[in-house]
All heavy atoms as TSV, in Angstrom:
chain	resi	resn	atom	element	x	y	z
A	1	MET	N	N	226.351	15.134	254.681
A	1	MET	CA	C	225.973	16.049	253.614
A	1	MET	C	C	224.597	16.614	253.910
A	1	MET	O	O	223.647	15.883	254.138
A	1	MET	CB	C	225.977	15.303	252.286
A	1	MET	CG	C	225.474	16.126	251.150
A	1	MET	SD	S	225.521	15.186	249.621
A	1	MET	CE	C	225.794	16.502	248.509
A	2	MET	N	N	224.465	17.939	253.919
A	2	MET	CA	C	223.177	18.593	254.154
A	2	MET	C	C	222.444	18.767	252.837
A	2	MET	O	O	222.989	19.312	251.891
A	2	MET	CB	C	223.371	19.962	254.804
A	2	MET	CG	C	223.785	19.906	256.224
A	2	MET	SD	S	223.715	21.553	256.905
A	2	MET	CE	C	224.872	21.383	258.206
A	3	THR	N	N	221.219	18.300	252.811
A	3	THR	CA	C	220.431	18.433	251.585
A	3	THR	C	C	219.282	19.414	251.742
A	3	THR	O	O	218.607	19.722	250.783
A	3	THR	CB	C	219.861	17.063	251.164
A	3	THR	OG1	O	219.050	16.563	252.224
A	3	THR	CG2	C	220.976	16.078	250.858
A	4	ASN	N	N	219.068	19.922	252.984
A	4	ASN	CA	C	217.927	20.812	253.206
A	4	ASN	C	C	218.377	22.239	253.526
A	4	ASN	O	O	217.648	22.992	254.152
A	4	ASN	CB	C	217.026	20.262	254.309
A	4	ASN	CG	C	217.751	20.148	255.647
A	4	ASN	OD1	O	218.919	20.466	255.756
A	4	ASN	ND2	N	217.051	19.686	256.660
A	5	GLY	N	N	219.565	22.622	253.117
A	5	GLY	CA	C	220.035	23.980	253.338
A	5	GLY	C	C	220.422	24.272	254.785
A	5	GLY	O	O	220.547	25.415	255.175
A	6	GLY	N	N	220.590	23.246	255.605
A	6	GLY	CA	C	220.984	23.435	256.990
A	6	GLY	C	C	219.843	23.678	257.946
A	6	GLY	O	O	220.058	23.958	259.109
A	7	PHE	N	N	218.618	23.608	257.472
A	7	PHE	CA	C	217.463	23.845	258.324
A	7	PHE	C	C	216.841	22.535	258.775
A	7	PHE	O	O	216.791	21.581	258.017
A	7	PHE	CB	C	216.393	24.672	257.592
A	7	PHE	CG	C	216.855	26.056	257.261
A	7	PHE	CD1	C	217.304	26.357	255.990
A	7	PHE	CD2	C	216.853	27.057	258.220
A	7	PHE	CE1	C	217.738	27.631	255.671
A	7	PHE	CE2	C	217.281	28.323	257.921
A	7	PHE	CZ	C	217.729	28.610	256.646
A	8	GLU	N	N	216.374	22.528	260.014
A	8	GLU	CA	C	215.654	21.367	260.531
A	8	GLU	C	C	214.252	21.362	259.946
A	8	GLU	O	O	213.651	22.426	259.746
A	8	GLU	CB	C	215.562	21.429	262.052
A	8	GLU	CG	C	216.900	21.272	262.748
A	8	GLU	CD	C	217.502	19.898	262.548
A	8	GLU	OE1	O	216.753	18.901	262.567
A	8	GLU	OE2	O	218.723	19.823	262.360
A	9	PRO	N	N	213.697	20.192	259.674
A	9	PRO	CA	C	212.325	20.144	259.170
A	9	PRO	C	C	211.335	20.623	260.245
A	9	PRO	O	O	211.567	20.455	261.435
A	9	PRO	CB	C	212.108	18.676	258.848
A	9	PRO	CG	C	213.140	17.947	259.624
A	9	PRO	CD	C	214.295	18.878	259.825
A	10	VAL	N	N	210.266	21.235	259.804
A	10	VAL	CA	C	209.217	21.720	260.704
A	10	VAL	C	C	208.037	20.771	260.609
A	10	VAL	O	O	207.614	20.395	259.519
A	10	VAL	CB	C	208.781	23.149	260.313
A	10	VAL	CG1	C	207.631	23.617	261.178
A	10	VAL	CG2	C	209.961	24.094	260.415
A	11	PHE	N	N	207.521	20.388	261.769
A	11	PHE	CA	C	206.388	19.480	261.822
A	11	PHE	C	C	205.265	20.194	262.564
A	11	PHE	O	O	205.387	20.462	263.752
A	11	PHE	CB	C	206.782	18.184	262.540
A	11	PHE	CG	C	205.705	17.155	262.558
A	11	PHE	CD1	C	205.357	16.480	261.406
A	11	PHE	CD2	C	205.034	16.870	263.719
A	11	PHE	CE1	C	204.364	15.523	261.416
A	11	PHE	CE2	C	204.038	15.915	263.744
A	11	PHE	CZ	C	203.703	15.244	262.586
A	12	CYS	N	N	204.220	20.567	261.876
A	12	CYS	CA	C	203.105	21.290	262.479
A	12	CYS	C	C	201.870	20.389	262.527
A	12	CYS	O	O	201.599	19.662	261.584
A	12	CYS	CB	C	202.768	22.534	261.669
A	12	CYS	SG	S	204.114	23.708	261.587
A	13	THR	N	N	201.155	20.479	263.631
A	13	THR	CA	C	199.917	19.726	263.759
A	13	THR	C	C	198.891	20.574	264.492
A	13	THR	O	O	199.215	21.590	265.086
A	13	THR	CB	C	200.111	18.423	264.555
A	13	THR	OG1	O	200.520	18.764	265.878
A	13	THR	CG2	C	201.154	17.526	263.933
A	14	ILE	N	N	197.671	20.120	264.458
A	14	ILE	CA	C	196.595	20.735	265.234
A	14	ILE	C	C	196.264	19.771	266.357
A	14	ILE	O	O	195.981	18.597	266.112
A	14	ILE	CB	C	195.365	21.009	264.360
A	14	ILE	CG1	C	195.722	22.030	263.286
A	14	ILE	CG2	C	194.195	21.475	265.213
A	14	ILE	CD1	C	194.648	22.253	262.263
A	15	VAL	N	N	196.334	20.267	267.585
A	15	VAL	CA	C	196.007	19.446	268.748
A	15	VAL	C	C	194.595	19.823	269.182
A	15	VAL	O	O	194.319	20.993	269.449
A	15	VAL	CB	C	197.010	19.675	269.897
A	15	VAL	CG1	C	196.645	18.833	271.101
A	15	VAL	CG2	C	198.428	19.375	269.428
A	16	PRO	N	N	193.679	18.862	269.257
A	16	PRO	CA	C	192.306	19.171	269.654
A	16	PRO	C	C	192.262	19.792	271.057
A	16	PRO	O	O	193.051	19.438	271.928
A	16	PRO	CB	C	191.613	17.805	269.656
A	16	PRO	CG	C	192.457	16.938	268.787
A	16	PRO	CD	C	193.852	17.434	268.949
A	17	PRO	N	N	191.337	20.737	271.272
A	17	PRO	CA	C	191.247	21.420	272.563
A	17	PRO	C	C	191.086	20.488	273.758
A	17	PRO	O	O	191.628	20.758	274.821
A	17	PRO	CB	C	190.030	22.330	272.417
A	17	PRO	CG	C	189.856	22.516	270.962
A	17	PRO	CD	C	190.371	21.262	270.315
A	18	HIS	N	N	190.371	19.376	273.605
A	18	HIS	CA	C	190.196	18.485	274.744
A	18	HIS	C	C	191.521	17.828	275.150
A	18	HIS	O	O	191.739	17.552	276.322
A	18	HIS	CB	C	189.103	17.438	274.487
A	18	HIS	CG	C	189.464	16.413	273.457
A	18	HIS	ND1	N	189.341	16.648	272.107
A	18	HIS	CD2	C	189.949	15.158	273.591
A	18	HIS	CE1	C	189.729	15.570	271.443
A	18	HIS	NE2	N	190.110	14.646	272.322
A	19	ILE	N	N	192.418	17.629	274.199
A	19	ILE	CA	C	193.744	17.084	274.519
A	19	ILE	C	C	194.578	18.158	275.224
A	19	ILE	O	O	195.243	17.885	276.230
A	19	ILE	CB	C	194.467	16.594	273.250
A	19	ILE	CG1	C	193.657	15.518	272.539
A	19	ILE	CG2	C	195.879	16.133	273.575
A	19	ILE	CD1	C	193.521	14.223	273.300
A	20	LEU	N	N	194.539	19.389	274.717
A	20	LEU	CA	C	195.268	20.483	275.369
A	20	LEU	C	C	194.766	20.701	276.787
A	20	LEU	O	O	195.553	20.954	277.698
A	20	LEU	CB	C	195.130	21.776	274.559
A	20	LEU	CG	C	195.929	21.843	273.269
A	20	LEU	CD1	C	195.557	23.103	272.498
A	20	LEU	CD2	C	197.418	21.783	273.534
A	21	ASP	N	N	193.457	20.608	276.974
A	21	ASP	CA	C	192.889	20.781	278.310
A	21	ASP	C	C	193.427	19.727	279.269
A	21	ASP	O	O	193.799	20.032	280.399
A	21	ASP	CB	C	191.361	20.721	278.237
A	21	ASP	CG	C	190.723	20.963	279.575
A	21	ASP	OD1	O	190.998	22.019	280.180
A	21	ASP	OD2	O	189.953	20.095	280.037
A	22	ARG	N	N	193.489	18.514	278.812
A	22	ARG	CA	C	194.010	17.434	279.664
A	22	ARG	C	C	195.489	17.646	279.979
A	22	ARG	O	O	195.930	17.460	281.108
A	22	ARG	CB	C	193.795	16.101	278.964
A	22	ARG	CG	C	194.167	14.923	279.788
A	22	ARG	CD	C	193.078	13.918	279.771
A	22	ARG	NE	N	193.423	12.824	280.667
A	22	ARG	CZ	C	193.095	11.587	280.466
A	22	ARG	NH1	N	192.376	11.271	279.412
A	22	ARG	NH2	N	193.428	10.666	281.318
A	23	LEU	N	N	196.267	18.055	278.976
A	23	LEU	CA	C	197.683	18.328	279.200
A	23	LEU	C	C	197.883	19.520	280.138
A	23	LEU	O	O	198.801	19.527	280.953
A	23	LEU	CB	C	198.390	18.598	277.874
A	23	LEU	CG	C	198.595	17.395	276.968
A	23	LEU	CD1	C	199.089	17.840	275.601
A	23	LEU	CD2	C	199.544	16.400	277.598
A	24	ALA	N	N	197.016	20.533	280.025
A	24	ALA	CA	C	197.123	21.721	280.874
A	24	ALA	C	C	196.918	21.389	282.345
A	24	ALA	O	O	197.386	22.121	283.217
A	24	ALA	CB	C	196.118	22.779	280.427
A	25	ARG	N	N	196.243	20.290	282.633
A	25	ARG	CA	C	196.020	19.872	284.025
A	25	ARG	C	C	197.064	18.877	284.520
A	25	ARG	O	O	196.987	18.400	285.644
A	25	ARG	CB	C	194.617	19.284	284.159
A	25	ARG	CG	C	193.537	20.351	283.981
A	25	ARG	CD	C	192.140	19.824	284.192
A	25	ARG	NE	N	191.644	19.257	282.931
A	25	ARG	CZ	C	191.145	18.037	282.805
A	25	ARG	NH1	N	191.046	17.241	283.820
A	25	ARG	NH2	N	190.725	17.605	281.639
A	26	ASN	N	N	198.071	18.604	283.697
A	26	ASN	CA	C	199.115	17.659	284.066
A	26	ASN	C	C	199.995	18.238	285.170
A	26	ASN	O	O	200.198	19.446	285.247
A	26	ASN	CB	C	199.964	17.335	282.837
A	26	ASN	CG	C	200.840	16.132	283.036
A	26	ASN	OD1	O	201.802	16.180	283.787
A	26	ASN	ND2	N	200.508	15.049	282.347
A	27	GLU	N	N	200.528	17.371	286.029
A	27	GLU	CA	C	201.405	17.805	287.119
A	27	GLU	C	C	202.757	18.298	286.611
A	27	GLU	O	O	203.414	19.093	287.273
A	27	GLU	CB	C	201.626	16.658	288.099
A	27	GLU	CG	C	200.396	16.284	288.883
A	27	GLU	CD	C	200.661	15.134	289.842
A	27	GLU	OE1	O	201.837	14.800	290.083
A	27	GLU	OE2	O	199.678	14.578	290.344
A	28	ASP	N	N	203.173	17.821	285.465
A	28	ASP	CA	C	204.470	18.201	284.906
A	28	ASP	C	C	204.371	19.582	284.255
A	28	ASP	O	O	203.668	19.759	283.262
A	28	ASP	CB	C	204.905	17.167	283.874
A	28	ASP	CG	C	206.279	17.428	283.292
A	28	ASP	OD1	O	206.869	18.497	283.575
A	28	ASP	OD2	O	206.768	16.562	282.553
A	29	PRO	N	N	205.063	20.590	284.806
A	29	PRO	CA	C	204.984	21.938	284.236
A	29	PRO	C	C	205.480	22.013	282.791
A	29	PRO	O	O	205.056	22.890	282.040
A	29	PRO	CB	C	205.850	22.791	285.155
A	29	PRO	CG	C	206.424	21.919	286.190
A	29	PRO	CD	C	205.916	20.524	285.980
A	30	ALA	N	N	206.353	21.091	282.397
A	30	ALA	CA	C	206.842	21.086	281.014
A	30	ALA	C	C	205.734	20.724	280.029
A	30	ALA	O	O	205.788	21.098	278.858
A	30	ALA	CB	C	208.011	20.118	280.870
A	31	LEU	N	N	204.724	20.011	280.488
A	31	LEU	CA	C	203.561	19.681	279.660
A	31	LEU	C	C	202.439	20.686	279.865
A	31	LEU	O	O	201.805	21.134	278.910
A	31	LEU	CB	C	203.043	18.276	279.987
A	31	LEU	CG	C	203.939	17.111	279.622
A	31	LEU	CD1	C	203.342	15.812	280.126
A	31	LEU	CD2	C	204.165	17.053	278.133
A	32	ALA	N	N	202.181	21.025	281.121
A	32	ALA	CA	C	201.037	21.881	281.444
A	32	ALA	C	C	201.206	23.303	280.930
A	32	ALA	O	O	200.262	23.885	280.395
A	32	ALA	CB	C	200.808	21.891	282.955
A	33	GLY	N	N	202.385	23.869	281.085
A	33	GLY	CA	C	202.609	25.263	280.690
A	33	GLY	C	C	202.336	25.534	279.218
A	33	GLY	O	O	201.532	26.408	278.881
A	34	PRO	N	N	202.989	24.823	278.311
A	34	PRO	CA	C	202.735	25.057	276.885
A	34	PRO	C	C	201.283	24.791	276.486
A	34	PRO	O	O	200.722	25.521	275.671
A	34	PRO	CB	C	203.680	24.086	276.175
A	34	PRO	CG	C	204.764	23.837	277.171
A	34	PRO	CD	C	204.103	23.902	278.519
A	35	ALA	N	N	200.679	23.771	277.067
A	35	ALA	CA	C	199.278	23.471	276.738
A	35	ALA	C	C	198.373	24.609	277.204
A	35	ALA	O	O	197.472	25.034	276.477
A	35	ALA	CB	C	198.854	22.159	277.384
A	36	ARG	N	N	198.620	25.111	278.408
A	36	ARG	CA	C	197.821	26.218	278.936
A	36	ARG	C	C	197.990	27.468	278.072
A	36	ARG	O	O	197.020	28.136	277.725
A	36	ARG	CB	C	198.235	26.513	280.380
A	36	ARG	CG	C	197.281	27.400	281.116
A	36	ARG	CD	C	197.649	27.606	282.583
A	36	ARG	NE	N	197.967	26.367	283.290
A	36	ARG	CZ	C	199.194	26.003	283.677
A	36	ARG	NH1	N	200.230	26.784	283.452
A	36	ARG	NH2	N	199.388	24.863	284.309
A	37	ARG	N	N	199.231	27.756	277.670
A	37	ARG	CA	C	199.465	28.926	276.811
A	37	ARG	C	C	198.781	28.768	275.460
A	37	ARG	O	O	198.244	29.734	274.907
A	37	ARG	CB	C	200.959	29.161	276.647
A	37	ARG	CG	C	201.605	29.724	277.896
A	37	ARG	CD	C	203.027	30.183	277.653
A	37	ARG	NE	N	203.924	29.113	277.237
A	37	ARG	CZ	C	204.547	28.287	278.075
A	37	ARG	NH1	N	204.360	28.399	279.375
A	37	ARG	NH2	N	205.352	27.357	277.613
A	38	SER	N	N	198.776	27.556	274.932
A	38	SER	CA	C	198.096	27.317	273.651
A	38	SER	C	C	196.593	27.548	273.777
A	38	SER	O	O	195.974	28.152	272.895
A	38	SER	CB	C	198.350	25.896	273.156
A	38	SER	OG	O	199.694	25.744	272.789
A	39	LEU	N	N	196.007	27.079	274.884
A	39	LEU	CA	C	194.574	27.292	275.105
A	39	LEU	C	C	194.261	28.777	275.268
A	39	LEU	O	O	193.260	29.266	274.745
A	39	LEU	CB	C	194.102	26.511	276.323
A	39	LEU	CG	C	193.988	25.002	276.137
A	39	LEU	CD1	C	193.792	24.319	277.494
A	39	LEU	CD2	C	192.865	24.659	275.203
A	40	GLU	N	N	195.119	29.488	276.000
A	40	GLU	CA	C	194.903	30.919	276.187
A	40	GLU	C	C	195.025	31.675	274.876
A	40	GLU	O	O	194.219	32.564	274.576
A	40	GLU	CB	C	195.907	31.470	277.198
A	40	GLU	CG	C	195.659	30.991	278.620
A	40	GLU	CD	C	196.801	31.292	279.571
A	40	GLU	OE1	O	197.860	31.818	279.124
A	40	GLU	OE2	O	196.648	30.988	280.769
A	41	ARG	N	N	196.010	31.311	274.067
A	41	ARG	CA	C	196.188	31.964	272.765
A	41	ARG	C	C	195.015	31.671	271.844
A	41	ARG	O	O	194.523	32.548	271.136
A	41	ARG	CB	C	197.506	31.475	272.134
A	41	ARG	CG	C	197.780	32.026	270.774
A	41	ARG	CD	C	198.035	33.521	270.833
A	41	ARG	NE	N	198.158	34.106	269.539
A	41	ARG	CZ	C	199.293	34.540	269.038
A	41	ARG	NH1	N	200.397	34.450	269.726
A	41	ARG	NH2	N	199.318	35.072	267.832
A	42	ASP	N	N	194.535	30.432	271.874
A	42	ASP	CA	C	193.392	30.060	271.045
A	42	ASP	C	C	192.170	30.878	271.440
A	42	ASP	O	O	191.461	31.401	270.580
A	42	ASP	CB	C	193.107	28.564	271.219
A	42	ASP	CG	C	191.940	28.120	270.370
A	42	ASP	OD1	O	192.054	28.179	269.121
A	42	ASP	OD2	O	190.911	27.728	270.943
A	43	ALA	N	N	191.929	31.014	272.753
A	43	ALA	CA	C	190.785	31.791	273.216
A	43	ALA	C	C	190.903	33.249	272.781
A	43	ALA	O	O	189.921	33.865	272.364
A	43	ALA	CB	C	190.660	31.690	274.737
A	44	MET	N	N	192.118	33.799	272.857
A	44	MET	CA	C	192.343	35.188	272.459
A	44	MET	C	C	192.071	35.378	270.962
A	44	MET	O	O	191.446	36.354	270.544
A	44	MET	CB	C	193.777	35.594	272.786
A	44	MET	CG	C	194.086	37.032	272.463
A	44	MET	SD	S	195.788	37.469	272.835
A	44	MET	CE	C	196.645	36.640	271.496
A	45	GLU	N	N	192.536	34.434	270.158
A	45	GLU	CA	C	192.347	34.537	268.711
A	45	GLU	C	C	190.873	34.407	268.313
A	45	GLU	O	O	190.451	34.984	267.313
A	45	GLU	CB	C	193.171	33.471	267.987
A	45	GLU	CG	C	194.662	33.641	268.105
A	45	GLU	CD	C	195.186	34.859	267.389
A	45	GLU	OE1	O	194.614	35.277	266.376
A	45	GLU	OE2	O	196.193	35.417	267.867
A	46	ARG	N	N	190.117	33.649	269.073
A	46	ARG	CA	C	188.715	33.422	268.722
A	46	ARG	C	C	187.791	34.559	269.160
A	46	ARG	O	O	186.669	34.635	268.708
A	46	ARG	CB	C	188.235	32.109	269.335
A	46	ARG	CG	C	188.858	30.915	268.692
A	46	ARG	CD	C	188.397	29.635	269.387
A	46	ARG	NE	N	189.103	28.484	268.881
A	46	ARG	CZ	C	188.732	27.776	267.801
A	46	ARG	NH1	N	187.646	28.110	267.138
A	46	ARG	NH2	N	189.433	26.740	267.411
A	47	THR	N	N	188.261	35.429	270.066
A	47	THR	CA	C	187.385	36.526	270.522
A	47	THR	C	C	187.563	37.766	269.692
A	47	THR	O	O	188.467	37.957	268.967
A	47	THR	CB	C	187.653	36.863	271.989
A	47	THR	OG1	O	189.012	37.200	272.176
A	47	THR	CG2	C	187.256	35.723	272.878
């Protein structure tokens, strides 16, 4: 029985920049890519 209208719950958090920086340097592209894009987007929004 669906009680939430068929939608998956959304979980949003703020990841500190120093954590994103460390993830962006990870060898695994599945971790590094999204972290790098988040840092780039953050820099763009702040300028």
